C-alpha positions, 0 to 999 in steps of 0.5 A, a space after each residue: 499499499 502506497 503512502 502519499 504526501 497529500 499536502 505541504 504548507 509553509 509559514 514564516 515569521 513577521 520580520 523580514 530582512 533584505 540580505 543587503 540590509 542585514 550585511 551592512 548591519 552585521 558589518 557594524 554589529 560584529 566587532 573585528 578588523 577591516 578584514 572581517 568586515 570585508 569577509 562579511 561583505 563577501 559572504 553576504 553578497 555571494 550567498 544567493 540570498 535576497 530575503 530572510 525571516 526572523 521572529 525578532 527585529 532586533 537586528 535593525 537599528 530601531 528594532 525592538 531589541 527584546 533578545 539582542 542589543 537590550 542593554 546586555 550586549 549581543 550575547 544573551 544566555 541560552 535561557 533567554 534564547 530558548 524562552 524566545 523559542 518558546 514564545 515564538 516557536 509555538 506560534 509557527 507550530 500552530 499556524 502550519 498545523 492550522 493551514 494543513 487542516 484548513 487547506 487539505 481534505 483532512 479534518 482534525 478528528 482524522 489525524 491520528 499521528 503527529 510528528 514534530 521536528 526542531 533543532 533550535 529549542 526545546 520545551 515540555 509540554 511541547 509543540 505537539 501539545 500546542 497543536 492538539 489543544 489549539 486545533 482540537 485533535 484527539 487526545 489519543 493522537 500518537 506523538 513523536 518528536 525528532 529533535 536536534 538532528 539538524 537540517 536533514 531531520 524532515 526526511 526521517 520524519 517523513 520516513 516515520 510517517 510512511 512507516 506508520 502508514 504502512 503498519 496502520 493502514 487508516 493512519 493519517 500523520 501530520 508532520 510539522 517542522 519549525 526552526 528559529 535559527 536566528 535566535 542563536 546568533 553569535 556576534 563575533 568574527 569566528 568563521 563558523 559564525 560568519 558563515 551561519 549568520 550569513 545563510 540561516 533564517 527562521 521558518 516552518 513547514 508541514 505535510 500530511 502523510 496518508 495512504 488515502 488516494 489524493 484529491 489533488 496534486 501530491 507526492 507518492 512516496 517510493 522509498 528512502 535512503 541515508 548515508 554518512 560521509 565520514 570525513 565530514 564529522 568535524 565540519 558540520 555540528 551543533 551543540 548547546 553552549 552558555 550563550 546559545 547553541 554553538 554552530 560548527 560550519 566549515 566552508 569546506 562542506 561543499 567540497 566534502 559533499 561533492 566528493 561523497 555525493 557520487 558514492 551516495 547516489 549510485 547505491 541509492 539509484 540501484 536501490 530505487 531501481 531508477 537511472 539518473 535520467 529517470 529523475 525529472 526533478 531534483 529537490 535539494 536542500 539549499 544549505 547555501 549557494 555553494 552547496 547547490 553549485 557543487 551538487 549541480 557540478 557533480 551530478 552534471 545537472 542542467 542549470 534549471 534542474 535546481 531552480 526550486 532550491 535556488 528560489 527558495 534559497 533566494 526568498 527565504 534562506 536556510 531554514 534548517 529542517 523546515 527548508 526541504 518542504 519549502 522546496 518540495 512545495 515549490 516543485 509540487 506547485 509548478 506546472 500544476 496543470 501538468 498530468 504527467 507522473 514525474 520522479 522527484 529525488 529530494 535530498 538534505 544534508 546535516 551534521 555528520 555529515 549526514 545525507 537523507 533522501 527520498 524518491 517521490 513520484 509527483 502525481 
């Protein structure tokens, strides 16, 4: 019995920043040398990003400064950052869940399972509890949370949803991912922090997975594959510090990813019993412009093949685990009148260096 991704919804917080605006602001905020300011200018100008969203407006000179620059400098503690996550994150979780119910054929009492995803904050009772109470879901809904996995986490969440549907034919699984990356900004010229502050943003996305035959455009789930690139473990990592969460983000990641991509894809395509030419659309997590360039180069893809990923990167930045659903939504909504079934290979990358993928058929 096939499982389908019936519906995808996305949401962004209220404050948006143009990349040029935040670039010039960071050159004022981050202490450092003239060389550091030139590095900031270079990173932001070549990021492929035009707009990003945040739950706070503190990065503007005339912002409210509730978390950063509130008389205590730009280094708030982990507690105050996580309190912002609780206050603002639960809003996005509920907003995405409401959109999924309001814009799909599923009613609240039909949702049997709920999977939440996030790596940028914690609280309990958590977002699953907020969604159930606000939307009036059954108190018997089975709940799971995938936490602290990073940018690839939504694909394992979809895999779990698919496995639930295989084990329980009448299951309807809601998956909701929300990430508030900007609350972990570190105001120092360390390269890891300069890189992360130039690409990461806030956003939320969700999907409903079910065995029911879709009533509109949807994805049929064909399979999943996972791998680890061994020599990337030290180049991308995520830990909790006294002044927020600390990101390790090497500028060697595109090269490491490029070196390991062929070795990953060959067994994956064999597992799915498809050839590269059978993949009509590629939904690649836009971790950054350099990553998309390297994937395109390594796989010898036409320039237009990653247009959905580049569009999401330009309009939203890297929203960690939520981002891949923005890309899949963009692909699903493209050419809605096209009735032909197409193979879509979605890939996301994260700490490890971990690669997660899923083969989908657009129907």
